[in-house]
N, C-alpha and C positions, 0 to 999 in steps of 0.2 A: 376566692379564686373566681374571676371575671371570666365566664365562659362565651361570651360576645366577642371578647377581643380574638381578633385575628392576626396571624403572622404575617409579618410584610411580606409583600412580593417584590422580585427584582425590578428595580427602577421606580415603584411606587411609594416608597416608605412607608408602607404601612397605612398611608392616609386613603380610608374609604371613598372620597371624593375623586380620586386617581384612578378609581377601576374601570375598566370599559364595561361599557353598556351596550346591548341588543347584539348585534351583528359585527360589530367591530373587531378585527382581528386584532391579538395581540403581536407586537412587534417581535420577530425572529430573534433568536439568541445573538446577541452581538459576538461575531468572531473577526472584525476586522484586524484586530492586532495580530491575528496570526499569519506566518508565511504563506504566500499566494497559493502554493501547491498544497499544504495543507488544507486552506481554508476551502479551496475547490473540492478536495476529498469529501470534507466534512457536509458542506453544501449539498454535494450529490447524493451522501447517504442519507440525509435527513430530507432530501425530496425539496430543496431551495435552489438547488443548481440553474444557472441560466444555460442553455444550450452553449456548446462551444461553439466559436466560430470554426467555419471549415473551409478550406481552400483547394479547389481542383488546381492539378498542376501537370501538365505535360512533360512526360521526359523520354529521352530518346538514347540514353546512353548508360552511364555506369549507374543510375539511380534504377535502372530496370531491375525486374525480377532476375534473381541469381546472379546479377553482377556484382563487383567488388563494393559498391557503395549502396547497394539496395538495404542495407540495415540503418540508413540514415533516416529512413521512414517506417519504423518496424509495426506500427498499427495502422497503416496506410491501407486503404481499400482501394484495389487495383482494377483497372479494365484496360482491356487492349484497344489501341487508337491508332489513328494516322491522322496526318496533317501535311498538307502539300507544302515544300519548302527545298532545303538544300542541308545536307550534313557533310561537315569536313572533318578531317583526321587532324588534329591539333600538332600531333607528334608527340604528345606528353600523355597518352593514354585516356585520352577523353574526347570527345566528338563535340563541335560546335555546331550549332544552328542557325542557319540563316532564313528569312522569311521569302524572299526571292527565289523562284524555282518550282518545277512543278513535279518534282520527284515525290512519291508516297512515302512520307518519312514513317516508319514503324517504330512505335513507343507505346506506353500506357500512359493514362490519366491516373493519377495517385490524388484519393482524397484524405487529407489530412489537417489535424488541427493545428491549432497555432504554435506548440512547439515543435511540430512535424516540420511546419513550414520555415520556422526560425533555424532548424538543424539543417534543412536544404539551403537557405540562403547563405550559412556560415560556408557550407561546402563549394558552393558555386562560386564563392567571393565577391556575394552581391552587396553594393553595388559597383565595385571598382572593377571585376574580373569580367561578370556577367551582370546585365541589365533584366530585368523582367519585363513581359509584356503579354497582355491578353491576347489570345486568338481563338479563333473557332477550330475545334479538334472533331473528328468523325470518331464514333465508337463501331467497333467491330461488333457487328450483328445489326446495327441501324441506330439512326439518331446521331446528335451531335451537343457538344458543350462549348463553353467559353471556359477557357483554362488558361492559366498563366505558363509561360515557357520561359528558360534562361536562355539569353541571346547574347553570346560573347562581345565585347564592346571593341576589342581590337584583334581580328584575325591575321595571320600571317599572309600574305599575298601568296606564297607559294604551297599554302595546305591543300593537300589532295582531296578532292572531293570524294565522297563514299557513294559511288553510283546508285546501288542499291537502294540506299534509304535506310538500310537496317544495319545497326552499330554492331549487334549481336555477331551477325553472320559474317561481318567484316571484319571483326576482332579475332574470330575465331579461324577464319581464312590466313590472317596476317600471323598469328600464334602458329598455326600448322608450317608455315612457309620457314618460320624462324626455326621451329623443330627440324625440317627437313634440311636448311642449311647447316646447321650445327651436327646433324649426322654425317653430312657430307665432309666435314673437316677432319 
């Protein structure tokens, strides 16, 4: 029995001339053949993961906390924020933002990963219904950041302005008006 014989290592075929010398690092296990979501989990677990890109997005309507589409960004970090502009009632249960105007538009800055960003793009009908632009957004409590905002491509000419710049307050007032009107019938 030859006790100097070593078992082959992955990738070197057992050839002692292929061994790493000195401080050279061994190549990480090849996992490129796995689906991307599985590969990212494994890379994260073994410390090989690159930091995921993050995107800051200013939201002002149904993506706000406790609104009907807030679950489209489930792991988002949220900060209350505002930006100057104008928001309109589209008549379809969601608002539309335009940059012109001086009203303080109340919203949130969501910090999302790539999956969250893509989910928001699908919801907003990007790029057909809405386009994305980066704007300066002011954080409640101080400071400002550059963030993406969704801007409607074609707004109805008769769309009413949401005067206070607060979609949630506007929606709640409209809901109360509808309830009162239905109670009077």
